[in-house]
N, C-alpha and C positions, 0 to 999 in steps of 0.2 A: 072057960072064963079067963084064964091066963092068956090065951091066944088073942082074945078080944082086947084086953088091956094093952098088950104089946103093940098091936096095930095102931091103937089110938095114940100111944106115946110116940110112935114113929111119925104120925101125921103132925103132931104138935111140934116135934123137933124140926121137921121140914119147914113148917110155917115160920118158926123162929129164925131159921137160917135165912130164909128169903127176906124176912123183915130186916135182919141185920145187914144183908147185902144192899137192900134198897136204901137204908139209912146211911151206910158208908158212901154209896155212890152219890147221894144227894149232898152229903157233907163235902165230898171232894169237888163236886161241881160248884158249890157255893164258894169254896175257897179259891178255885181258879177264877171264877167270875169276880170275886172281890179283889184279887190281886191284879188281874189282867183285863178285866172287862171295862167298858166305856163308862166309868163312873163320872158323875158331874164334875168332881174336882179334878179329873184327868183330862176332861175335854176342854177346859179353859180355866180362867181365874175366877173362882167364886167370889161373890161380893163380900163375903166375910173371911176370905182366905188371908191369913196373916203369917203363915209359916210355909217353907218350901225346902226341898232337898237340893243342896248345891250340886250334887253329882247328877241328879235327875230332876231338872227344873220343872218338868211337867207334873211332878207330885206336889200338891199343895194341901193344906189343911187349916181349919180355923183355930186349932189348939195345938200345943206342943205334942210331939210324938216321935216316931221313927219311920224311916222310909221302908215301905214293904218290899222294895227291890234290893237295896244294899244295906238296909237296917242302920243307916246313919241317923243321927239325931237331926230333926228338922230345925232349920234356923229361921229367924224372922226375915220376912221379905224386906229388902232395902226400900227406903222411902222413894228414891228416884225410880226404881223399877215398878213399884206399885202405882206410881202417879202417872208416868208417861209411857205411851206405847213405844215399842222398839222401832226406830226408823230404818228405812232401807238405806242403801248407799247414798252418801251425800253427793250433791251435784257440784260440777266444776264449770265456771264461766257460763252459767245459765243453761248447760246442757244436762238433761236428766239421763241417768244410766239405768239400764234394765236390771231390776233387782233379781230377776230370775237368772240372768247371766252372771252376776256377781253378787250373791246374797251376803250382806253384811249388816250388822246391827250394833248399836251403841252398847258398850260393855261397862258394867259396874263391878269392880273388884275390891274386896276388903283388903286392908293393909297387909294382913298375914299372907293372903294369897299373892299379893304383889311381891312380897319378899320371897315367898317360896318359888315363884316363877322368875325371879330376877328382873322384874319390870323396872326400868329406869327411864325417866323422861328428861329432856333438856330443851331449852328455849330455842326458837328460830332466831337467828342473829344475822347481822350483816358482817361479811368477812373481808371487807376492804376490797382492794383491787384484785383482779383475777390473777391467780398464781401461775407459775410456769406450767406449761403443758408437756407431759412426758410421753414419748412414743418410741417404740423399738425401731432401730435403724441398722443398716448394713452398709459397708464401704464397698464402692465399685470404682473401677477405673474410669476416668473421665473420657467420654466419647470425643471430646475436643482434642485430646492428646493421644489418639490411637493412630497407628501407622501400619501399613502393609508394604513389605519390600518385595517387589516382583522384578523379573527380567522383562524387557520389552521386545527381545528377540530370542527365539529358542536357542538353547545351547546346552553344553555339558558343564557341570560343576567340577572344576579341576582342583580347587583348594577351598577349605573352610577355615575361617579364622575364629568365628564365634560359634561354639557348639552347645553351650549350656543355656537352658531356659532360666530366666531370672538374672542373667548377666546385665550389668549396666554398660551401655555403649554411649560414646560421644557423637556429636553431630559430625558427619563426614567420615566416620571410622569405617574402614573396610570390614565387611562381614564375610564375604566369600569372593572367589574369582571364577568367572564363567567364560568359557570359550564359545562364542556365537559366530558361526561362519558369516552371517550377514554383517555383523559389526566389523569383523576382520576385513571383509571386502571393502566396506566404506572407508576404513582407515587407509587402505591402499589407494583408493581413489583420491582421498584428501592429499596424500603425499605426492601423488602424480600431478594433481592440479597445482600444488605449490611450486613444483619444478617448472611447469609450463608457464605459470604466471610470471616467473622471473625472466623469461625469454622475450625477444622483441615481438611485438604484436600479440602479447599475452593478455590483452584486456578481457577476452572471453574466458580465458582460463581463470582469471580472478573471480569471475562470477561462479564458475564451477567450484572453486576453492571455498567460497563462502557457503554455497549450497551443501557441499560435502560436510563442512564443519557443523552446520545446522542439523544435518541428518544424523550425525553422531550424537549430538546432544539430545535429539528426539528419541534416539534408540537407547537412551539412558546412560550414556558415557559422560562422566563428570568433566567439566571444563579443565580442572586441574590435571586429569588423566590425558585429555587431548593435548594440552600443552606439553606434558612430559613425553608423549609419543612424538610430537613434532620436534622436540628437542633432541631426542635420540635419533630420529630419522628412520625409524622402523616401526611397523605396526605391532601393537601388543597382542600376544596370542590370547591370553586370558585377561579380561577386563574386570577390575574390582567392582563389586556391588557394595555401595556405601550406605550407612545409616542416614536417613533424612533429618534426624534430630536427636538430641540427647534424650534417651529413654531407656526403658527396661524391656528385655526380651521376654515376652509372655508365650511365644510359640516359636519353635524352631523346626523347619522341615528341610534344611539344607544338609544333604548327604553327599560326600565326595563321590564323584562318578555318576551321580544321578542326572537325568535329563530334565532340565528346567524349561518350563513353558510360561508364557504370560498368564495363563489361566490359573496357575497355582502359585500361592504366595510362599516365598522362601522363609520369610520371617514376619512375625507380628510383634510390633513394639507398642508400648504404652508409656506415656509420660506420667509418672507417679508423683511429680513435684506438686501437683494439685489433683485431688481426688474428689469423687462425688460421695456424698453421704445421703442415702435414700431412706427416708423414714416412712413408716406406715401409720397414717393418722386416721382415726375413726371419722366417719362421715359427719357425726354430730359435732366434731371439734374442728372441722375444716374452716369455719368462719374465723377462727382464732389464728390462722396461719396466713400470712401475706407475703407476696413476692417482695424481695428486698429486705425482709426481716432477718434478724440474726438468731442463731441458736447455738447451744453448746452440745457437743458430741462427747460422750464419755465412753471410751472403749470398755467392753465387757471384761476383757482380760486384764484390766488395770492400765495405768498410764495416765498422763495428764489430759485434761479436757481440752478440746480444740474448738475454736470458734468457727462457725460455718455461716454462709449466707444463702438464703433461699433463692434458688434460680427459677423454679417452676413448681407449681402445684398441678399435677396432671389432672386433666378434666374427667377421667374415667374413675369410677369406684368399682372395686372388685365385687362381683356378685357373691363370692364365697366368704371373704373376710369382712365385707362392708367397710373397707378402708381404701384410702387413696394414697398414692405414692407422692411424697414431697421430696423434690430433688434439691440438694444443697451442695455447695462447693466449699472445700476446705483446703488451706495450704498444708503441704506435707513435705517440707524441706528435708527433714531427717529420715524420710521414708518410714516413719513409725506406723502410719496407717497403711494396712495392706488390704487389697481387694478380698472380700469375703469375710472380713472382721465384723462381728456383731457388737452392738452397744445400745445406748439409749441417747435420744436427742431430747433436749429441753428447750422448748420455745418460750421466749419471754412472754409474759402475760399481756393481753390486749384488753384494756379497759374501755368502757363506753363513757367517754368524757370524764373519767375519774370517779364515776359513781360506784359506791359499794353495792355488792349484790347480796341477796338473801341466800343463806346456806342452810342445808339440812345434812345431818350425818348420813353416811351411805347406808348404814344398817337400819335406818328408820324407814326406808322406802321398801315397799313390797311391790314387786314387778310380776304381774301375771302373764305378761306377753302382750296383752291388749289394754291393761289398765295399770297405772301406778298410783298407789295411795299410801297414806300414812294414818296413824292413829293420834288424834289431837286430844289432849287432856282438857276437858271442858269443866270439870269439877273435881271434888275430892274422890279419887278412885273411879271417876267416870271417863271413858275414852270413846271418842267419836271417830269413825272412819271417814276419811276425806280424800278425794282424788286430787292429785297435784300435777302440774306441768313443769317439767324439769329442763334445765339447760345443760351445761357442761359439767363433767365430773372431774374434780381437781383435788388431789391429795385426800381421797376418800371422803369428799364432801360434795354433795350435789348443789348446783345452782338451781333454786326454785323460783319460777317465774309467776306461778299462780296457784291458788289453793289454800295457802296459809299466809298469815301476816306476821310481821316482826313481833316477837315477844310471846307468841303462842308456844306452848310446850308440846312436843311430840315424843312418842315412845321411841327411844333409841336402842334399848336393850330389852330382851324378852318379847320382841315383836311377834314371834311365832306363836307364843302362848296366847297373847291378846287376840291375834288373828283367828286362832282356832276357836277360842271362846266366842268371838263375834259371829263366826259362821255357824256355830252350834245354836246360838240364841236366835239367829235369823231363820235357821231351818225349823226350829221348834215353833217360832212365831208364825211361819207360813202354814203349819199344820194346826194352828189354833191353840197351841200350848202357850203358857205365859212367857 
C-alpha cells in the first residue's frame, strides 16, 4: 500500500512541475510580446493617443504612464505634432529634393530641451556692402625683374668679384672677369683695323674697324671696356662680365678657374624693388577679384601692410585646392618683402551697385556635400529645415541668395542637436511611427 501511494505522489508532483513550467513560459512570452510586439499604439498614432515618450517617440498611450523601454514618464503630445504630419525636406527655388536621400522633418522642442541643447536662433539680416576678402598669399620675385648673366663666348673665369648669393649689385658693376680666346682675337683685329684706317687709302680698313667693334659688342663686351681697351692700345686679357641692372644675386655659379660656356648662367639676378604677391583665392570668390583692383598684404611675420595692385587672375583653378592664383605687384623699396614670405591679402569688397546682401551666420549652415540647409524657426519651439543657396563667405558670415527672407530666424547655435532630432523624427515617420 505504501508503494502505491508513493508512485501516485510522484506522478502528481511531475504534473505540477509541468504545469508550472508551462505557466512561466506563457507569462514570459506575454511579457515579451507586450513590450516588443507590434501593438497598435506602436504601429502608429492612435486616434486617442495623448501621451508619448520623448526618448522613444514611437511609444504612445491615451493615458499617463511610463515608457516600457526607458521607464520615463510619458509627456503630453504637443499640439503642433499631433495636428500636422511631419514634412520632408523643404524645397528650394521650386526644385523638390529626394526625402530618401536627405530625410529631415520639422522639429518641435520644449523650452527646457532648447536650453539643455544650447539652441539659439537669430534673424536673417542685411549686412551692408560686401566686406574685404581675405586670402593666403606668398611673396615671389617678379619675373619682370629677373636676369641671367652669361658669357657669349666660351672662356675661363680668371677672377670673381661677387661671390655671395644675396649680394646687392649696381647696374654695370663687374661681377667676374673671363678670358675668352675669341674675344681676345677680335680685340686684336679691332686695334689693327684702327691702325690701317689712319693710313692713306684706308677707307676699307674703316669698314673693318666698325665691323670689329660691333663684333666685340655682340660678344658681350661693354662699350666702356672697348673704349678703355682702345685708349690703352692693347687687348684686355680678361674681359669683365657686368651686371645688366641693379638687382640682388639669387644664384651664383661663378668659380675662379672654371670654364664658362654660353649654355650655363654664371649669375641669376632679381630686382626686388618691386615684388609679386601671389594669393590663392577660392573659386567661389573669384568674381570678387578684378584686374587693376587694390589689395593689402600683411606679412605673417609682422611688419607694416603693403598696398598691391592686381595684375592677373590666372585662368586655371587647381584641381587639388580648388583655388586660383591671383598675381599682384607691390613696391618694395626697403627690401622688407622677401621671396618666400607668407602672409594674408585683403581685397577690398566689391558690391553690386551698393545693394546690401542677406547674411547668415556660418554655424547656421549644415553642409552635407550635396545639400546646404538651415533650420528656420516657424513657431514657438518649432524649427523647419530649408535648403539655401549661398554666395561668398566673409568674416564667418555667408551671403544667402535664396531659401530664406529677411527677418526669418535661423538656428545659429545647437544646430547639430536640432539636425539629429530632425533626422530621428523623419526616420520614425518613414516607418509609420508618430
